[in-house]
Backbone as CSV, one residue per row, in Angstrom:
resi,resn,N_x,N_y,N_z,CA_x,CA_y,CA_z,C_x,C_y,C_z
1,MET,-3.999,-1.305,66.813,-4.252,-1.947,68.631,-5.059,0.229,69.446
2,GLU,-5.655,-0.289,70.100,-5.928,1.385,70.403,-6.630,0.967,72.515
3,ASN,-5.492,1.876,73.252,-5.619,1.514,74.664,-6.450,2.065,74.951
4,LEU,-7.314,1.600,75.780,-8.520,1.922,76.429,-8.433,2.201,78.253
5,GLY,-6.863,2.024,78.387,-6.881,1.814,79.714,-7.352,0.540,80.393
6,ASP,-7.038,0.924,81.800,-7.748,-0.393,82.723,-7.354,-1.662,82.252
7,HIS,-6.094,-2.251,81.434,-5.305,-3.078,81.071,-6.503,-3.998,79.947
8,LEU,-7.106,-2.807,78.854,-8.034,-3.228,77.888,-7.370,-2.746,76.768
9,VAL,-7.752,-3.081,75.728,-6.735,-2.719,74.182,-8.024,-3.153,73.353
10,GLN,-8.792,-2.826,72.225,-9.205,-2.695,71.274,-8.639,-2.647,69.943
11,THR,-9.589,-4.125,69.100,-8.802,-3.788,67.796,-9.830,-3.943,66.874
12,HIS,-9.578,-3.182,65.210,-10.369,-3.814,64.565,-9.699,-4.414,63.467
13,SER,-10.828,-5.416,62.604,-10.487,-5.838,61.413,-11.975,-6.064,60.680
14,ILE,-11.128,-6.276,59.354,-12.213,-6.180,58.031,-12.132,-8.008,57.369
15,ALA,-13.413,-8.379,57.713,-13.658,-9.422,56.722,-14.623,-9.717,55.208
16,MET,-13.777,-9.624,54.115,-13.938,-9.827,52.936,-14.451,-11.269,52.548
17,ARG,-15.519,-11.517,51.859,-16.227,-12.759,51.130,-16.241,-12.319,49.541
18,ALA,-15.602,-12.617,48.762,-15.659,-11.988,47.079,-17.088,-12.870,46.711
19,LYS,-16.678,-13.950,46.720,-17.813,-14.767,46.160,-19.658,-14.470,46.354
20,THR,-19.849,-13.834,47.693,-20.759,-13.297,48.465,-21.072,-12.006,48.212
21,LYS,-20.178,-10.924,48.083,-19.283,-9.641,48.345,-19.988,-9.200,49.745
22,THR,-19.706,-9.795,50.758,-20.040,-9.594,52.039,-18.850,-8.874,52.602
23,VAL,-18.977,-7.822,53.371,-18.367,-7.017,54.040,-18.579,-6.736,55.526
24,ARG,-17.688,-7.893,56.259,-18.098,-7.699,58.307,-16.669,-6.832,58.969
25,PHE,-17.149,-5.887,59.446,-16.434,-5.412,60.101,-16.345,-5.602,61.813
26,ILE,-14.988,-5.787,62.054,-15.260,-6.731,64.102,-14.552,-5.984,64.077
27,ARG,-14.805,-5.694,65.547,-14.504,-4.645,66.999,-14.511,-5.719,67.852
28,ALA,-13.312,-5.978,68.648,-12.844,-6.492,69.464,-12.410,-5.947,70.683
29,LEU,-12.489,-5.979,72.065,-11.857,-5.996,73.134,-11.026,-7.409,73.753
30,HIS,-9.958,-6.907,74.005,-9.047,-7.608,74.784,-8.455,-7.296,76.459
31,ASN,-9.417,-7.926,77.006,-8.494,-7.497,78.612,-7.167,-8.438,78.626
32,LEU,-6.138,-7.638,78.911,-4.860,-7.994,79.063,-4.705,-8.743,80.243
33,GLU,-5.116,-8.759,81.051,-4.806,-9.565,82.233,-5.175,-10.886,82.359
34,ARG,-5.838,-11.041,81.299,-5.914,-12.601,81.186,-5.227,-13.437,80.054
35,LYS,-4.473,-12.141,79.531,-3.076,-12.563,78.659,-2.380,-12.058,78.743
36,PRO,-1.595,-12.881,79.529,-0.118,-12.304,80.259,0.948,-12.395,79.226
37,ASN,0.896,-13.007,78.467,2.468,-13.136,77.341,2.171,-11.650,76.141
38,LEU,1.157,-11.327,76.617,1.044,-10.192,75.626,1.937,-9.212,76.357
39,VAL,2.145,-8.144,75.170,2.746,-7.120,75.829,2.229,-5.790,74.858
40,TRP,2.283,-4.862,75.733,1.096,-3.495,74.963,2.137,-2.502,75.333
41,LYS,2.539,-1.917,74.071,3.310,-0.541,74.263,3.006,0.573,73.709
């Protein structure tokens, strides 16, 4: 996780499918104001 300030956090994931040899790189932005139970340290 990377803290971007202003209650934003960025995450990265990789999804790989062996059968088709597909690789997906996923970047997501999360607004922590909308997720009150999530704590950023």
